[in-house]
N, C-alpha and C positions, 0 to 999 in steps of 0.2 A: 543536434544530441536534445541532453536532457536538462532542463534550467537546474539553479541553484534550489528554487523550491520545489521544484521535483523531486530531486535526488534525496531532499532533506524530509519528505512526506513518506515517498517510498522508503528510508532508512528506517523512519520511525514507524510503518506498517510493519514492515519486516522483523522488526526487536520485539512489537507486541507478538507478531505471527509465532516466531521461536520462543517467545516467553509462554505462549497457552499451546507449546508441541503441537501444532499445526505444522502440517505440511504444505508444500503448493500446491498439490493436487488436493488438501482437503479444504483449502482454502478456496480452491476455483470451484471446487464443487458449491460451497456455501454461496458464493458469489454468480452464481451460475454462470461462470466464463471458463473458457479452456486454460489446461495445465499450463499451456503454451503462452497464454498471455500473462499469466503471473511470472512465468518464468523470464518472459521478455521485459517485463515491468521491473524485475529485479535484476536484470542486467544490465551494465552499462553500455553493450553492443547495441541496442535498439531504440528507439524515440518512444516506446510505448510508456504512459503514464496512468497515474489513477484520475478519476474526474470527481466531481462533486458526488455525484450517485454513489461512486463506488466507495467513497469515503464516507457517508449515512451508512450504507451497506457493510464496510468492515467496521464502522461503530458498533454496530447490532450486534457481528459476528464475534468480534473482539471483547464484546463489554466494556465499551469506554465511550469516550463523547469525540466526535469527529474533530474536535478543537485540540484533543490530545496531540493527533496527526501534524500540526502545526504551528510554526513558531511564535512566542510569544511577542516577537519584534519582527518588524521587517527585515529580510535576510539583503545582503550588500550586492 
């Protein structure tokens, strides 16, 4: 399953996506990935997660810094 850091990042991205009023489909289009990929990332039932390249693209789309998706301190 997903690690603590994966879940942290995914939750931060989802918060920003909702804040910007983007659907999973709209975000998928902007990242040039399938809607299914975003759904799997946001679901606890699949091991899919974002990579560093995704975080950079997400920051562009969501108008923030890639650092905004990461915790200030290491997670336990």
